[in-house]
BAVEXDO-641886 format. One record per atom (N, C-alpha, C): residue in one letter; atom name; x, y, z. Coordinates in pm, 1 decimal, decimal comma. Layout:
BAVEXDO-641886
+------+------+----------+----------+----------+
! rest ! atom !        u !        v !        w !
+------+------+----------+----------+----------+
!    a !   CA !        X !        Y !        Z !
...
+------+------+----------+----------+----------+
This chain:
BAVEXDO-641886
+------+------+----------+----------+----------+
! rest ! atom !        u !        v !        w !
+------+------+----------+----------+----------+
!    m !    N !   5680,5 !  14209,6 !  14000,8 !
!    m !   CA !   5709,9 !  14070,1 !  13978,6 !
!    m !    C !   5859,5 !  14046,4 !  13985,7 !
!    r !    N !   5894,6 !  13925,7 !  14020,5 !
!    r !   CA !   6035,3 !  13888,6 !  14033,3 !
!    r !    C !   6058,8 !  13761,0 !  13950,9 !
!    i !    N !   6172,9 !  13755,2 !  13885,7 !
!    i !   CA !   6208,5 !  13637,4 !  13806,1 !
!    i !    C !   6303,1 !  13550,8 !  13886,5 !
!    r !    N !   6275,5 !  13423,5 !  13886,7 !
!    r !   CA !   6361,5 !  13324,5 !  13951,7 !
!    r !    C !   6421,6 !  13234,3 !  13844,5 !
!    l !    N !   6548,9 !  13203,2 !  13861,0 !
!    l !   CA !   6619,9 !  13113,9 !  13770,2 !
!    l !    C !   6667,3 !  12992,2 !  13847,4 !
!    d !    N !   6638,4 !  12874,6 !  13793,5 !
!    d !   CA !   6693,7 !  12750,3 !  13847,6 !
!    d !    C !   6810,4 !  12713,0 !  13756,8 !
!    p !    N !   6933,9 !  12747,5 !  13795,5 !
!    p !   CA !   7048,6 !  12725,4 !  13706,8 !
!    p !    C !   7075,6 !  12578,5 !  13677,0 !
!    e !    N !   7026,7 !  12490,0 !  13761,1 !
!    e !   CA !   7043,4 !  12346,2 !  13737,5 !
!    e !    C !   6962,1 !  12298,7 !  13617,3 !
!    r !    N !   6852,7 !  12367,3 !  13588,1 !
!    r !   CA !   6765,4 !  12328,3 !  13477,0 !
!    r !    C !   6804,3 !  12392,0 !  13343,8 !
!    c !    N !   6873,8 !  12504,7 !  13348,7 !
!    c !   CA !   6909,9 !  12576,7 !  13226,1 !
!    c !    C !   7019,0 !  12501,4 !  13150,2 !
!    t !    N !   6993,0 !  12477,2 !  13021,2 !
!    t !   CA !   7092,6 !  12411,1 !  12936,8 !
!    t !    C !   7140,9 !  12501,5 !  12824,0 !
!    g !    N !   7096,2 !  12625,3 !  12820,8 !
!    g !   CA !   7148,7 !  12722,4 !  12725,7 !
!    g !    C !   7088,1 !  12719,0 !  12587,3 !
!    h !    N !   6957,0 !  12712,3 !  12577,1 !
!    h !   CA !   6892,1 !  12717,7 !  12445,9 !
!    h !    C !   6890,3 !  12857,6 !  12384,8 !
!    e !    N !   6920,9 !  12958,7 !  12463,9 !
!    e !   CA !   6931,2 !  13098,0 !  12419,6 !
!    e !    C !   6798,1 !  13166,7 !  12392,8 !
!    r !    N !   6689,6 !  13102,3 !  12417,3 !
!    r !   CA !   6560,1 !  13162,5 !  12383,9 !
!    r !    C !   6527,4 !  13284,1 !  12469,3 !
!    c !    N !   6551,8 !  13276,5 !  12598,6 !
!    c !   CA !   6515,3 !  13388,0 !  12686,4 !
!    c !    C !   6592,8 !  13514,2 !  12650,7 !
!    y !    N !   6724,1 !  13504,4 !  12639,6 !
!    y !   CA !   6801,8 !  13625,9 !  12613,8 !
!    y !    C !   6802,8 !  13665,7 !  12467,3 !
!    s !    N !   6765,2 !  13575,9 !  12377,7 !
!    s !   CA !   6748,1 !  13615,6 !  12238,0 !
!    s !    C !   6621,6 !  13698,7 !  12221,6 !
!    l !    N !   6515,7 !  13660,8 !  12293,1 !
!    l !   CA !   6387,9 !  13732,2 !  12284,5 !
!    l !    C !   6386,8 !  13861,5 !  12365,1 !
!    t !    N !   6448,9 !  13858,8 !  12482,4 !
!    t !   CA !   6440,5 !  13973,2 !  12573,0 !
!    t !    C !   6575,9 !  14004,5 !  12637,5 !
!    p !    N !   6667,8 !  14057,2 !  12558,4 !
!    p !   CA !   6801,6 !  14086,9 !  12611,6 !
!    p !    C !   6802,2 !  14196,9 !  12717,5 !
!    e !    N !   6695,1 !  14271,8 !  12728,2 !
!    e !   CA !   6687,4 !  14374,3 !  12832,1 !
!    e !    C !   6661,1 !  14313,9 !  12970,3 !
!    i !    N !   6621,0 !  14187,4 !  12974,7 !
!    i !   CA !   6590,6 !  14118,9 !  13100,3 !
!    i !    C !   6691,5 !  14007,8 !  13129,4 !
!    f !    N !   6734,3 !  13937,8 !  13024,6 !
!    f !   CA !   6821,3 !  13821,2 !  13039,4 !
!    f !    C !   6950,0 !  13838,2 !  12959,7 !
!    d !    N !   7054,0 !  13769,8 !  13003,6 !
!    d !   CA !   7181,1 !  13767,3 !  12932,4 !
!    d !    C !   7235,0 !  13625,6 !  12943,7 !
!    e !    N !   7354,7 !  13604,2 !  12891,5 !
!    e !   CA !   7416,3 !  13472,5 !  12900,5 !
!    e !    C !   7548,9 !  13480,2 !  12974,2 !
!    d !    N !   7585,3 !  13369,3 !  13036,6 !
!    d !   CA !   7714,9 !  13363,2 !  13102,9 !
!    d !    C !   7818,4 !  13307,7 !  13005,8 !
!    e !    N !   7938,4 !  13280,2 !  13054,6 !
!    e !   CA !   8046,9 !  13232,1 !  12967,7 !
!    e !    C !   8020,4 !  13093,6 !  12909,1 !
!    r !    N !   7924,0 !  13020,5 !  12965,2 !
!    r !   CA !   7888,1 !  12888,0 !  12911,9 !
!    r !    C !   7765,0 !  12892,7 !  12822,4 !
!    g !    N !   7709,8 !  13012,2 !  12802,1 !
!    g !   CA !   7591,4 !  13026,2 !  12718,3 !
!    g !    C !   7461,8 !  12998,9 !  12790,8 !
!    r !    N !   7465,8 !  13004,6 !  12922,4 !
!    r !   CA !   7345,6 !  12979,8 !  13002,0 !
!    r !    C !   7289,2 !  13111,0 !  13055,0 !
!    c !    N !   7164,2 !  13106,6 !  13090,8 !
!    c !   CA !   7090,5 !  13226,6 !  13130,5 !
!    c !    C !   7146,1 !  13293,3 !  13255,9 !
!    v !    N !   7144,7 !  13425,7 !  13250,8 !
!    v !   CA !   7169,6 !  13511,2 !  13365,9 !
!    v !    C !   7055,6 !  13612,8 !  13368,0 !
!    v !    N !   6993,5 !  13629,4 !  13482,3 !
!    v !   CA !   6885,6 !  13727,3 !  13496,1 !
!    v !    C !   6948,5 !  13862,2 !  13526,0 !
!    v !    N !   6928,5 !  13957,6 !  13435,8 !
!    v !   CA !   6985,2 !  14091,5 !  13449,4 !
!    v !    C !   6894,8 !  14179,9 !  13534,9 !
!    v !    N !   6763,5 !  14163,5 !  13518,4 !
!    v !   CA !   6665,7 !  14242,4 !  13592,8 !
!    v !    C !   6575,4 !  14144,7 !  13668,2 !
!    a !    N !   6608,9 !  14115,3 !  13792,9 !
!    a !   CA !   6530,5 !  14018,1 !  13870,3 !
!    a !    C !   6396,5 !  14076,8 !  13914,7 !
!    d !    N !   6396,9 !  14200,5 !  13963,3 !
!    d !   CA !   6273,9 !  14268,3 !  14003,1 !
!    d !    C !   6228,0 !  14353,9 !  13885,4 !
!    v !    N !   6131,6 !  14302,1 !  13814,1 !
!    v !   CA !   6091,3 !  14359,6 !  13685,6 !
!    v !    C !   5992,6 !  14475,0 !  13704,9 !
!    p !    N !   6023,8 !  14592,1 !  13649,4 !
!    p !   CA !   5929,6 !  14704,0 !  13655,0 !
!    p !    C !   5810,5 !  14678,9 !  13561,9 !
!    a !    N !   5701,6 !  14745,6 !  13589,6 !
!    a !   CA !   5576,7 !  14724,6 !  13515,4 !
!    a !    C !   5594,7 !  14738,5 !  13364,5 !
!    e !    N !   5676,9 !  14832,7 !  13321,8 !
!    e !   CA !   5691,8 !  14855,6 !  13177,5 !
!    e !    C !   5768,9 !  14743,9 !  13106,3 !
!    q !    N !   5832,8 !  14656,0 !  13180,6 !
!    q !   CA !   5904,9 !  14544,1 !  13119,2 !
!    q !    C !   5839,0 !  14408,9 !  13146,8 !
!    r !    N !   5722,1 !  14411,1 !  13206,9 !
!    r !   CA !   5653,3 !  14287,6 !  13245,7 !
!    r !    C !   5626,6 !  14194,9 !  13127,4 !
!    e !    N !   5572,3 !  14247,2 !  13018,9 !
!    e !   CA !   5541,2 !  14162,4 !  12902,8 !
!    e !    C !   5667,0 !  14098,6 !  12845,5 !
!    a !    N !   5774,8 !  14173,8 !  12836,4 !
!    a !   CA !   5900,9 !  14119,9 !  12784,8 !
!    a !    C !   5952,3 !  14007,9 !  12874,0 !
!    a !    N !   5945,5 !  14028,4 !  13004,9 !
!    a !   CA !   5991,0 !  13925,7 !  13098,7 !
!    a !    C !   5907,3 !  13799,0 !  13086,0 !
!    e !    N !   5778,3 !  13813,5 !  13076,9 !
!    e !   CA !   5690,3 !  13697,0 !  13062,5 !
!    e !    C !   5719,8 !  13621,6 !  12933,3 !
!    r !    N !   5747,4 !  13693,8 !  12827,0 !
!    r !   CA !   5781,2 !  13631,9 !  12698,2 !
!    r !    C !   5908,3 !  13547,4 !  12711,3 !
!    g !    N !   6008,9 !  13599,2 !  12777,1 !
!    g !   CA !   6132,7 !  13525,2 !  12797,4 !
!    g !    C !   6114,1 !  13402,4 !  12884,3 !
!    v !    N !   6038,3 !  13416,6 !  12991,6 !
!    v !   CA !   6012,1 !  13303,9 !  13081,6 !
!    v !    C !   5936,0 !  13193,4 !  13008,9 !
!    e !    N !   5834,9 !  13230,4 !  12934,0 !
!    e !   CA !   5753,5 !  13132,3 !  12861,9 !
!    e !    C !   5832,1 !  13060,5 !  12752,5 !
!    a !    N !   5937,4 !  13121,0 !  12702,4 !
!    a !   CA !   6015,5 !  13061,7 !  12593,5 !
!    a !    C !   6112,3 !  12953,8 !  12641,0 !
!    c !    N !   6133,8 !  12941,8 !  12770,2 !
!    c !   CA !   6231,9 !  12846,8 !  12822,3 !
!    c !    C !   6179,0 !  12703,6 !  12813,6 !
!    p !    N !   6242,9 !  12617,8 !  12731,9 !
!    p !   CA !   6192,3 !  12481,1 !  12716,7 !
!    p !    C !   6214,7 !  12393,9 !  12840,5 !
!    e !    N !   6309,8 !  12429,9 !  12925,3 !
!    e !   CA !   6335,8 !  12351,7 !  13046,7 !
!    e !    C !   6258,1 !  12401,5 !  13167,0 !
!    q !    N !   6184,9 !  12511,1 !  13150,2 !
!    q !   CA !   6113,6 !  12575,7 !  13260,5 !
!    q !    C !   6209,7 !  12609,3 !  13374,6 !
!    a !    N !   6326,5 !  12658,6 !  13336,5 !
!    a !   CA !   6426,9 !  12700,6 !  13434,5 !
!    a !    C !   6395,4 !  12838,0 !  13492,6 !
!    l !    N !   6305,0 !  12909,1 !  13429,3 !
!    l !   CA !   6265,9 !  13042,2 !  13473,8 !
!    l !    C !   6123,3 !  13040,2 !  13525,1 !
!    s !    N !   6097,9 !  13118,6 !  13628,7 !
!    s !   CA !   5962,2 !  13131,2 !  13680,1 !
!    s !    C !   5940,4 !  13274,8 !  13727,0 !
!    i !    N !   5814,9 !  13309,1 !  13742,9 !
!    i !   CA !   5776,3 !  13443,2 !  13786,4 !
!    i !    C !   5711,7 !  13432,7 !  13923,3 !
!    e !    N !   5754,1 !  13522,0 !  14009,8 !
!    e !   CA !   5700,6 !  13527,6 !  14145,6 !
!    e !    C !   5641,1 !  13665,5 !  14166,7 !
!    a !    N !   5519,9 !  13670,0 !  14217,2 !
!    a !   CA !   5458,0 !  13798,2 !  14248,0 !
!    a !    C !   5522,4 !  13854,6 !  14373,6 !
!    i !    N !   5543,9 !  13983,8 !  14374,1 !
!    i !   CA !   5596,5 !  14049,4 !  14494,3 !
!    i !    C !   5498,3 !  14157,3 !  14536,3 !
!    a !    N !   5491,0 !  14181,1 !  14662,5 !
!    a !   CA !   5399,1 !  14281,1 !  14716,0 !
!    a !    C !   5449,0 !  14420,3 !  14678,9 !
!    e !    N !   5356,5 !  14502,2 !  14636,8 !
!    e !   CA !   5388,6 !  14641,2 !  14607,4 !
!    e !    C !   5399,3 !  14715,9 !  14740,4 !
!    t !    N !   5501,0 !  14797,0 !  14753,3 !
!    t !   CA !   5517,0 !  14875,0 !  14874,9 !
!    t !    C !   5483,9 !  15019,0 !  14847,5 !
!    g !    N !   5408,5 !  15078,0 !  14932,5 !
!    g !   CA !   5373,0 !  15218,3 !  14917,8 !
!    g !    C !   5449,7 !  15302,1 !  15018,0 !
!    a !    N !   5480,4 !  15423,6 !  14977,5 !
!    a !   CA !   5555,7 !  15509,7 !  15070,2 !
!    a !    C !   5465,2 !  15607,9 !  15136,6 !
+------+------+----------+----------+----------+
């Protein structure tokens, strides 16, 4: 899965990076920065929790195709 951020919608409520600092951080204005855009399976629940906490819906989840070697 991949996380998308719409920076125009983010107003800096701090919910995403307060709940899941391993996935999200803040910039100098207190707005969201996605630290891990392509989320590994073991961090999926944490990422979903952060995305769901955003009151502006500035974050979304996009499915990505798994590649096999």
